[in-house]
Structure formats: C-alpha cells, structure tokens
C-alpha positions in Angstrom: 55.7 118.3 98.8 58.9 119.7 100.2 57.1 120.6 103.4 55.9 117.1 103.9 59.5 115.8 103.3 60.9 118.2 105.9 58.2 117.1 108.4 58.8 113.4 107.9 62.6 113.9 108.2 62.1 115.9 111.4 60.0 113.0 112.8 62.6 110.6 111.6 65.3 112.5 113.3 63.4 112.6 116.6 63.3 108.8 116.7 66.6 108.1 115.0 68.9 111.0 115.7 72.1 109.4 114.4 70.6 108.1 111.1 68.9 111.3 110.2 70.2 113.2 107.1 72.1 116.6 107.7 69.2 118.6 106.1 67.1 117.9 109.2 68.7 120.7 111.1 67.7 123.1 108.4 64.2 121.7 108.4 63.9 121.9 112.2 65.1 125.5 112.1 62.4 126.4 109.6 59.8 124.7 111.7 60.9 126.6 114.8 60.7 129.9 112.9 57.3 128.9 111.5 56.0 128.0 115.0 57.2 131.3 116.4 55.2 133.1 113.8 52.1 131.1 114.5 52.4 131.4 118.3 52.0 135.1 118.1 49.7 136.4 120.9 47.2 137.7 118.4 46.7 134.2 117.0 46.2 131.9 120.0 44.0 129.4 118.0 46.9 128.5 115.8 49.4 127.9 118.5 51.7 124.9 117.9 52.1 122.5 120.9 55.2 123.1 123.0 56.8 119.8 122.0 57.9 121.4 118.7 59.6 124.2 120.7 61.6 121.7 122.7 64.7 120.0 121.4 63.1 116.6 120.9 66.0 114.8 119.2 68.3 115.9 122.1 65.8 114.5 124.7 65.4 111.2 122.9 69.0 110.6 122.2 69.7 109.5 125.8 66.6 107.3 125.7 67.5 105.7 122.4 70.9 104.6 123.7 69.3 103.0 126.8 66.7 101.2 124.6 69.5 99.7 122.5 71.4 98.6 125.7 68.3 97.0 127.3 68.4 93.7 125.5 69.2 90.2 126.9 72.8 89.3 126.7 72.4 85.5 127.2 69.7 83.0 126.8 67.8 82.3 130.1 68.6 78.9 131.4 65.8 76.3 131.8 66.2 76.3 135.6 65.9 80.0 135.9 62.9 80.2 133.6 61.1 77.4 135.6 61.9 79.2 138.9 60.4 82.4 137.6 57.3 80.7 136.2 56.6 78.6 139.3 57.3 81.3 141.9 54.5 82.8 143.9 52.1 80.0 143.3 51.6 78.7 146.8 49.0 76.3 148.0 45.5 77.6 148.6 44.1 77.6 152.1 41.6 74.9 152.8 38.5 76.3 154.3 36.0 73.4 154.1 36.9 71.3 157.1 34.5 69.2 159.2 34.7 66.7 162.1 34.4 63.1 161.3 31.1 61.7 162.8 32.7 58.3 163.5 36.1 59.2 165.1 35.9 62.9 165.7 39.1 63.8 163.8 39.1 66.9 161.6 38.7 66.0 157.9 38.0 67.7 154.6 34.3 68.1 153.7 32.9 65.6 151.1 35.9 63.3 151.5 36.5 60.2 153.6 38.2 60.5 156.9 41.8 59.3 156.5 41.9 57.9 160.1 38.8 55.8 159.5 39.9 54.6 156.1 43.4 53.6 157.4 41.8 51.8 160.3 43.7 53.5 163.1 40.7 53.3 165.4 40.1 49.6 166.3 36.3 50.0 166.6 36.0 51.4 163.1 38.5 48.9 161.8 36.3 46.1 163.0 33.2 47.8 161.5 34.9 48.1 158.1 36.1 44.4 158.2 32.7 43.3 159.3 31.0 45.1 156.4 33.6 43.8 154.0 33.0 40.2 155.1 29.2 40.6 155.0 29.4 42.1 151.4 31.6 39.2 150.3 29.2 36.7 151.8 26.1 38.3 150.2 27.8 38.4 146.8 28.7 34.7 147.0 25.1 33.9 148.1 23.5 35.9 145.3 25.9 34.2 142.7 24.8 30.7 144.0 21.1 31.7 143.9 21.5 32.9 140.3 23.2 29.7 139.3 20.5 27.6 140.9 17.7 29.6 139.2 19.5 29.3 135.9 19.7 25.5 136.3 16.0 25.3 137.2 14.8 27.4 134.3 17.4 26.2 131.8 18.6 29.7 130.9 22.1 31.0 131.2 23.3 32.8 134.3 23.7 36.1 132.5 20.0 36.0 131.3 18.8 35.4 134.8 20.9 38.3 136.1 19.4 40.7 133.5 15.8 39.6 134.3 16.5 40.1 138.0 17.8 43.6 137.3 14.8 44.4 135.2 12.4 43.5 138.0 
C-alpha cells in the first residue's frame, strides 16, 4: 500500500511539481535506487525505462508554467472572430463554360445567356418580343375558345379546361 502511495505521489509530482507533498523527494530517491538495482547488467529483462532515471519534475516545471500562461487574456471581438472564420474561403473557379448558340458570347453551361435575356442584341430582342406577343395571343385565343365551348355545352369553363387536358 505504501509503495502505491509513493508511486501515485511521484506521478502527481511530475505533473504538479509545486503542489506535491515534501515526501515525494524521498519516494523519488527510493524509486531511483530501486531502478538502479533492477537495471543491473545481469537482469536486462527487468530494466526500467529511462524516463524514471531522468528528472521528470524538473523537465515538466518549465512546461507547466508555459501552459498556465497560454490562456486568452481577453474575449475575442465579433469582428475578429468573423474575419478568422470567413478567411480563406474564396470563390471556386467556374469550369463549365460554353458559347451561346444565338449570340456567340461565353455563358455558363445549363444557364441562359445573360446577353440574350437582357436583349442587348437587337435580333434576339425582336425574337423574344415576337415570341412573347405570340404566346399572349395564343393564350387569349384559347381562353375565348374555352368560353365559347362552355357556352355551347352549358358546362363551366373550368370543366371544359379539365376535359381538354384529359384528352
């Protein structure tokens, strides 16, 4: 029981050299003597690792002080935290580029050409306006046809639309 107490106190003294009791030095001396006896050349199988022979508390004392000093002194400001979190996240390179078949400008694949959509080319602008007028005219014509058919059959316009969609 006394040997385990001496061992735990020596371990405690290696991590906390200032808080260790004064009996540790006696225990560490006895461990050093014991390790010298076991590290006899005739008994190589019972050799104690070389860490016990070193002055471990002396080595860790400098480290322990630096660990205690390495703490934040002030709270990090919101701005500095955001700068740190958002840094290094640049835009990815766009590799999927194509040429627009209508105007020839470079555009992203699977997306509409911004030059054609904005109508910067007069030919394409007229084409889009022409298609828009035609689509409005056809929607007005189909609405009139649905109303006429509903008046002839006596059904509501919504019923006529659903029957046309089912066909």
